[in-house]
C-alpha positions as CSV (number, residue, x, y, z in Angstrom):
1,M,-0.6,-137.7,-90.4
2,L,-1.3,-136.8,-86.8
3,A,-4.0,-139.5,-86.7
4,L,-1.4,-142.0,-87.8
5,W,1.0,-141.0,-85.0
6,I,-1.8,-141.2,-82.5
7,E,-2.7,-144.7,-83.7
8,C,1.0,-145.8,-83.5
9,F,1.1,-144.4,-80.0
10,K,-2.0,-146.4,-78.9
11,M,-0.6,-149.6,-80.4
12,G,2.7,-149.0,-78.5
13,L,0.8,-148.6,-75.2
14,R,-1.2,-151.8,-75.8
15,E,2.0,-153.7,-76.6
16,L,3.7,-152.4,-73.5
17,W,0.7,-153.1,-71.3
18,R,0.6,-156.7,-72.6
19,H,4.2,-157.1,-71.3
20,R,3.8,-154.7,-68.4
21,L,6.1,-156.5,-66.0
22,R,8.9,-156.6,-68.6
23,S,8.3,-152.9,-69.4
24,M,8.4,-151.9,-65.8
25,L,11.7,-153.7,-65.2
26,T,13.1,-152.0,-68.3
27,M,12.1,-148.6,-67.0
28,I,14.0,-149.0,-63.7
29,G,17.3,-147.9,-65.2
30,M,15.6,-144.8,-66.6
31,I,13.8,-144.1,-63.4
32,M,17.0,-144.2,-61.4
33,G,18.9,-142.1,-63.9
34,V,16.4,-139.3,-64.0
35,S,15.8,-139.3,-60.2
36,V,19.5,-139.1,-59.6
37,V,19.8,-136.1,-61.9
38,I,17.1,-134.2,-60.1
39,I,18.3,-135.2,-56.6
40,C,21.9,-134.3,-57.3
41,I,21.3,-131.0,-59.0
42,S,18.6,-129.8,-56.6
43,V,20.5,-130.7,-53.5
44,V,23.8,-129.4,-54.6
45,Q,22.3,-126.1,-55.9
46,G,20.4,-125.9,-52.6
47,V,23.6,-126.3,-50.7
48,K,25.1,-123.5,-52.9
49,E,22.3,-121.1,-52.2
50,S,22.5,-121.9,-48.5
51,L,26.3,-121.2,-48.4
52,I,25.9,-118.0,-50.4
53,G,23.1,-116.9,-48.0
54,D,25.3,-117.6,-45.0
55,I,28.1,-115.6,-46.6
56,R,25.9,-112.6,-47.3
57,R,24.5,-112.7,-43.8
58,A,28.1,-112.4,-42.4
59,G,28.2,-108.7,-43.2
60,R,27.1,-105.7,-45.3
61,N,29.4,-105.4,-48.3
62,M,32.1,-106.6,-46.0
63,I,35.9,-106.4,-46.7
64,L,38.4,-108.2,-44.5
65,V,41.9,-106.8,-44.1
66,I,44.0,-109.5,-42.4
67,S,47.5,-109.2,-41.1
68,E,50.0,-111.6,-42.8
69,G,53.3,-109.9,-41.8
70,A,53.8,-110.5,-38.1
71,E,57.0,-108.9,-36.8
72,K,59.7,-111.5,-36.4
73,G,61.0,-112.2,-32.9
74,R,58.3,-110.3,-31.0
75,S,55.7,-112.3,-29.1
76,N,53.7,-112.1,-25.9
77,P,52.9,-114.6,-23.1
78,T,49.9,-115.9,-25.0
79,G,51.9,-116.7,-28.0
80,A,50.2,-114.1,-30.2
81,A,52.6,-112.1,-32.5
82,A,52.5,-108.4,-33.1
83,T,50.9,-107.4,-36.3
84,R,51.4,-104.7,-39.0
85,L,47.9,-103.5,-38.8
86,T,47.0,-100.8,-36.2
87,R,43.8,-99.0,-35.0
88,A,45.2,-95.9,-36.7
89,D,45.1,-97.8,-40.0
90,A,41.4,-98.5,-39.5
91,E,40.7,-94.8,-38.8
92,A,42.7,-93.8,-41.8
93,I,40.8,-96.2,-44.1
94,A,37.5,-94.7,-42.8
95,M,38.6,-91.1,-43.4
96,E,40.5,-91.4,-46.7
97,C,38.8,-94.2,-48.6
98,D,35.8,-92.8,-50.4
99,S,34.3,-96.2,-51.2
100,V,34.4,-97.3,-47.5
101,A,31.5,-96.5,-45.3
102,M,32.6,-98.0,-41.9
103,T,35.7,-99.7,-40.4
104,C,36.3,-101.7,-37.3
105,A,39.6,-103.0,-36.0
106,S,39.2,-106.4,-34.4
107,H,41.1,-109.2,-32.7
108,G,40.1,-112.6,-31.4
109,T,41.1,-115.5,-29.2
110,Q,39.6,-118.2,-27.1
111,A,39.5,-118.4,-23.3
112,I,37.8,-120.0,-20.4
113,V,34.9,-117.7,-19.4
114,A,33.1,-118.2,-16.0
115,S,29.8,-117.0,-14.6
116,D,28.6,-117.4,-11.0
117,A,27.4,-120.9,-11.9
118,E,29.2,-122.3,-15.0
119,S,32.3,-122.0,-17.1
120,A,33.1,-122.8,-20.8
121,V,35.6,-122.1,-23.5
122,I,34.2,-119.2,-25.4
123,E,35.4,-117.3,-28.5
124,L,36.4,-113.7,-27.5
125,N,36.3,-110.8,-30.0
126,G,37.6,-107.4,-29.3
127,V,35.9,-104.8,-31.5
128,E,34.9,-101.2,-31.9
129,H,31.3,-99.8,-31.8
130,T,30.8,-100.2,-35.5
131,Y,31.2,-104.0,-35.4
132,T,27.5,-104.9,-35.2
133,A,26.6,-102.5,-38.0
134,I,29.2,-104.0,-40.3
135,R,28.2,-107.5,-39.4
136,N,24.4,-106.9,-39.7
137,W,24.1,-108.2,-36.2
138,G,21.3,-106.9,-34.0
139,V,21.0,-106.9,-30.2
140,A,18.0,-108.9,-29.0
141,E,18.0,-107.6,-25.4
142,G,19.9,-104.8,-23.6
143,R,21.9,-102.3,-25.6
144,D,24.7,-102.2,-28.2
145,F,28.1,-100.7,-27.7
146,E,28.4,-96.9,-27.7
147,P,31.5,-95.0,-28.9
148,F,32.3,-94.1,-25.3
149,D,32.5,-97.8,-24.3
150,I,35.4,-98.2,-26.6
151,I,37.1,-94.9,-25.9
152,A,36.9,-95.4,-22.1
153,S,37.8,-99.1,-22.3
154,R,34.7,-99.9,-20.2
155,R,34.6,-103.5,-18.9
156,V,31.4,-104.4,-20.7
157,C,30.5,-107.0,-23.2
158,L,27.9,-108.4,-25.6
159,I,27.1,-112.1,-25.4
160,G,25.9,-114.6,-28.1
161,E,23.0,-116.9,-27.6
162,T,25.0,-120.1,-27.3
163,A,27.5,-118.6,-24.8
164,A,24.6,-117.2,-22.7
165,R,22.9,-120.5,-22.6
166,E,26.1,-122.3,-21.5
167,L,27.0,-119.8,-18.9
168,F,23.6,-118.7,-17.5
169,G,21.2,-121.4,-18.6
170,D,17.6,-120.0,-18.9
171,R,18.4,-116.8,-17.0
172,N,18.5,-113.4,-18.7
173,P,22.3,-112.7,-19.1
174,V,21.9,-108.9,-19.3
175,N,23.5,-107.1,-16.3
176,E,25.1,-110.4,-15.2
177,M,28.9,-110.6,-14.7
178,V,31.4,-112.9,-16.5
179,R,35.0,-113.5,-15.6
180,I,38.0,-114.1,-17.8
181,G,40.8,-114.9,-15.4
182,R,41.0,-111.8,-13.2
183,L,39.0,-109.7,-15.6
184,S,35.3,-109.1,-14.9
185,L,32.9,-107.9,-17.5
186,R,29.3,-106.8,-17.2
187,V,27.0,-108.1,-19.9
188,I,25.1,-105.2,-21.5
189,G,23.4,-106.9,-24.4
190,L,22.3,-110.3,-25.8
191,L,23.1,-110.7,-29.5
192,E,20.5,-112.0,-31.9
193,P,21.1,-115.6,-33.0
194,K,23.4,-115.8,-36.0
195,G,23.7,-119.6,-36.3
196,F,26.5,-121.6,-37.9
197,N,28.8,-120.1,-40.5
198,P,29.8,-121.9,-43.7
199,L,32.8,-123.4,-41.9
200,G,30.4,-125.1,-39.4
201,Q,31.4,-122.8,-36.5
202,D,28.7,-121.6,-34.1
203,E,28.9,-117.8,-34.3
204,D,26.6,-117.5,-31.3
205,K,29.2,-119.0,-28.9
206,V,31.0,-115.7,-28.6
207,I,31.6,-112.8,-26.2
208,I,32.3,-109.4,-27.8
209,M,34.1,-106.7,-25.8
210,P,35.8,-103.4,-26.4
211,L,39.0,-103.9,-28.4
212,P,41.3,-102.0,-26.0
213,V,40.1,-104.3,-23.2
214,L,40.9,-107.5,-25.1
215,L,44.3,-106.3,-26.4
216,R,45.5,-104.9,-23.1
217,D,43.9,-107.0,-20.4
218,V,43.4,-110.4,-22.1
219,M,46.0,-110.8,-24.8
220,A,48.7,-108.3,-23.8
221,V,49.3,-107.1,-27.4
222,R,49.1,-103.7,-28.9
223,D,47.6,-104.0,-32.4
224,P,44.6,-105.8,-34.0
225,A,44.9,-108.7,-36.4
226,V,42.0,-107.8,-38.6
227,I,40.2,-104.7,-39.9
228,L,36.6,-105.1,-41.0
229,C,35.4,-102.6,-43.6
230,S,32.0,-102.0,-45.1
231,A,31.9,-100.7,-48.7
232,T,29.4,-97.9,-49.5
233,S,27.6,-100.2,-51.9
234,D,27.8,-103.6,-53.5
235,E,29.1,-102.1,-56.7
236,S,31.9,-100.2,-55.0
237,V,33.4,-103.2,-53.2
238,E,36.2,-103.8,-55.8
239,R,37.0,-100.1,-55.8
240,A,37.1,-100.0,-52.0
241,V,39.6,-103.0,-52.1
242,Q,42.0,-101.1,-54.3
243,E,41.7,-97.9,-52.2
244,I,42.4,-99.9,-49.0
245,R,45.4,-101.7,-50.5
246,D,46.9,-98.5,-51.9
247,L,46.4,-96.6,-48.6
248,L,47.9,-99.4,-46.5
249,R,50.9,-99.8,-48.8
250,Q,51.5,-96.0,-48.5
251,R,51.1,-96.0,-44.7
252,N,53.6,-98.9,-44.4
253,R,56.0,-97.2,-46.8
254,L,56.1,-100.2,-49.1
255,N,58.0,-100.0,-52.4
256,E,56.7,-101.3,-55.7
257,G,58.3,-104.7,-55.4
258,D,57.6,-105.2,-51.7
259,K,54.9,-107.7,-50.5
260,D,51.8,-106.3,-48.9
261,G,52.2,-107.9,-45.5
262,F,48.4,-108.0,-45.3
263,K,45.6,-109.6,-47.3
264,V,42.5,-107.9,-48.5
265,T,39.6,-110.2,-49.2
266,T,35.9,-109.8,-49.8
267,L,32.8,-111.8,-49.3
268,K,32.3,-111.7,-53.0
269,E,35.4,-113.8,-53.5
270,K,34.0,-116.3,-51.0
271,E,30.6,-116.3,-52.9
272,E,32.5,-117.0,-56.2
273,Q,34.4,-119.8,-54.6
274,A,31.1,-121.3,-53.3
275,R,29.6,-121.0,-56.7
276,T,32.6,-122.5,-58.5
277,I,32.8,-125.5,-56.2
278,S,29.0,-126.1,-56.3
279,D,28.9,-125.9,-60.1
280,Q,31.8,-128.3,-60.4
281,M,30.0,-130.7,-58.0
282,T,26.8,-130.4,-60.0
283,L,28.6,-131.1,-63.3
284,L,30.3,-134.2,-61.7
285,M,26.9,-135.5,-60.4
286,F,25.3,-134.8,-63.8
287,F,27.9,-136.9,-65.6
288,L,27.5,-139.7,-63.1
289,A,23.7,-139.6,-63.6
290,L,24.3,-139.8,-67.4
291,V,26.0,-143.2,-66.8
292,S,22.8,-144.4,-65.1
293,L,20.7,-143.1,-68.0
294,A,23.0,-144.8,-70.5
295,V,22.5,-148.1,-68.6
296,G,18.8,-147.6,-68.8
297,G,19.1,-146.9,-72.5
298,V,21.0,-150.1,-73.1
299,G,18.2,-151.9,-71.2
300,I,15.6,-150.4,-73.5
301,M,17.6,-151.4,-76.6
302,N,17.9,-155.0,-75.3
303,I,14.2,-155.3,-74.6
304,M,13.3,-153.8,-78.0
305,L,15.6,-156.3,-79.8
306,V,13.8,-159.1,-77.9
307,A,10.4,-157.6,-79.0
308,V,11.6,-157.5,-82.6
309,T,12.5,-161.2,-82.4
310,E,9.2,-162.1,-80.7
311,R,7.1,-160.1,-83.2
312,T,8.9,-161.0,-86.4
313,R,5.9,-162.8,-87.9
314,E,3.6,-159.8,-87.0
315,I,6.0,-157.5,-88.7
316,G,6.0,-159.8,-91.8
317,I,2.1,-159.7,-91.9
318,R,2.0,-155.9,-91.6
319,M,4.6,-155.6,-94.4
320,A,2.6,-158.1,-96.6
321,I,-0.6,-156.0,-96.3
322,G,1.2,-152.8,-97.2
323,A,2.9,-151.4,-94.2
324,S,6.0,-149.4,-95.2
325,T,9.4,-149.6,-93.6
326,K,8.8,-146.1,-92.3
327,A,5.7,-147.2,-90.5
328,I,7.5,-150.2,-88.9
329,N,10.4,-148.0,-87.9
330,R,8.1,-145.4,-86.4
331,Q,6.1,-148.0,-84.5
332,F,9.2,-149.4,-82.6
333,L,10.7,-145.9,-82.1
334,I,7.4,-144.8,-80.5
335,E,7.4,-147.9,-78.2
336,A,11.0,-147.1,-77.1
337,G,10.1,-143.5,-76.5
338,V,7.0,-144.4,-74.5
339,I,9.1,-146.7,-72.2
340,S,11.8,-144.1,-71.6
341,S,9.3,-141.2,-71.2
342,A,7.2,-143.2,-68.7
343,G,10.4,-144.0,-66.8
344,G,11.4,-140.3,-66.9
345,A,8.0,-139.2,-65.5
346,V,8.2,-141.7,-62.6
347,G,11.9,-140.7,-62.1
348,I,11.0,-137.0,-61.9
349,A,8.3,-137.7,-59.3
350,L,10.7,-139.8,-57.1
351,G,13.5,-137.3,-57.7
352,V,11.4,-134.4,-56.4
353,I,10.2,-136.3,-53.4
354,F,13.7,-137.6,-52.4
355,A,15.3,-134.2,-53.1
356,M,12.9,-132.6,-50.7
357,L,13.5,-135.3,-48.0
358,I,17.3,-135.1,-48.3
359,A,17.2,-131.3,-48.2
360,S,15.0,-131.3,-45.2
361,A,17.3,-133.8,-43.5
362,I,20.4,-131.5,-43.9
363,E,18.3,-128.4,-43.1
364,I,18.4,-126.6,-46.5
365,E,15.9,-125.8,-49.2
366,A,16.1,-127.9,-52.3
367,A,16.6,-125.8,-55.5
368,L,13.9,-127.5,-57.6
369,S,14.3,-125.7,-60.9
370,P,11.6,-126.2,-63.6
371,W,14.2,-126.2,-66.4
372,V,16.1,-129.1,-64.7
373,I,12.8,-131.1,-64.5
374,V,12.0,-130.4,-68.2
375,L,15.5,-131.1,-69.3
376,A,15.6,-134.4,-67.4
377,F,12.3,-135.5,-69.0
378,L,13.4,-134.5,-72.5
379,F,16.7,-136.2,-72.0
380,S,15.1,-139.5,-70.8
381,A,12.8,-139.4,-73.9
382,G,15.7,-138.7,-76.1
383,V,17.7,-141.6,-74.7
384,G,14.8,-144.0,-75.4
385,V,14.6,-142.8,-79.0
386,V,18.4,-143.0,-79.6
387,F,18.7,-146.5,-78.1
388,G,15.6,-147.6,-79.9
389,L,16.9,-146.7,-83.3
390,W,18.8,-149.9,-83.9
391,P,15.9,-152.2,-82.9
392,A,13.6,-150.1,-85.1
393,R,15.9,-150.3,-88.1
394,R,16.3,-154.0,-87.6
395,A,12.6,-154.5,-87.6
396,A,12.1,-152.3,-90.6
397,G,14.8,-154.1,-92.5
398,L,13.3,-157.6,-92.2
399,N,12.5,-159.5,-95.4
400,P,8.7,-159.9,-95.4
401,I,8.8,-163.5,-96.8
402,E,11.4,-164.6,-94.2
403,A,9.4,-162.8,-91.5
404,L,6.2,-164.7,-92.5
405,R,8.1,-168.0,-92.2
406,H,9.3,-167.2,-88.7
407,D,7.7,-169.3,-86.0
């Protein structure tokens, strides 16, 4: 039986080689469909992994407590409203929430920052000494904040790589001075490069200073807008969220029906959002690629119907000398499968090449999964067989006498 299948396969290859130009043109639809499947899935999954990696690099088991309930009617000259979060809330979370390892009250704004040579609009963050530990952000040169820098409201700062380049060029920024209006700060450390976050913002274009200095001397407000928290482990994040919410509601004397006035969000939620969006995009791209594969399948069916018409006399002779309808059916199915499989193989090669080129162009790593490649090949072969069924049945159903009379 195996020898019979091998012989049919050889006959199919000879027939396709005899009409190689027509066979190649027929394979184009299959090539395009398979390559689109691999490119779309690999690139979209690569983007997903890149986004998740960026989110995870943002902080260690990080939880964000963000103020939503600004007190009505109270504002300051900068337009920033007073918040319901306080530095005391951050201290209470660190002391009373067992699932929280560290906390850091924070506030941010933008301002024009000047050095002795240049000036630029820079993101300013007021933080406490635990900030870099929570954010997994090292100091490349100089030193990090110490607790006394925050307690004493020292006029010192850490500077990001992009901000240092815009303000100081190629000079080492450590121990240099920067000015924000009338406020002068000494740079004590250069932060390690962080790159762009998932929103496309350059995280290195930043100056980090003690929170009391930013609140009092830059923004003229009393309380922070955000509290960063780090859970004790990845498994304790959800428990930490509940502990933080319960504690803050208690501290703000909120009743059961009252709104929180703050939002507690985690990086896990952002990871799940990235996964959901990416998976939806992958599914959409996959269905679009199926349309291309279906078009390729119709092309195969059309060519196989033409082949049946051209080889009607040959089919009649084979039937006359004893070939069964199963043998005729098998022969045309194998030829359709060979066309689609060859197109699938070429499509896989082109898909892998173009997926790597596109991923390199957008500076990500293509997620070339073996199961996607195997599935694409099997699907292409299956499409050829499915769309070859009708021509094969038509060939097998010919009347031998009428087939022999065919010119």
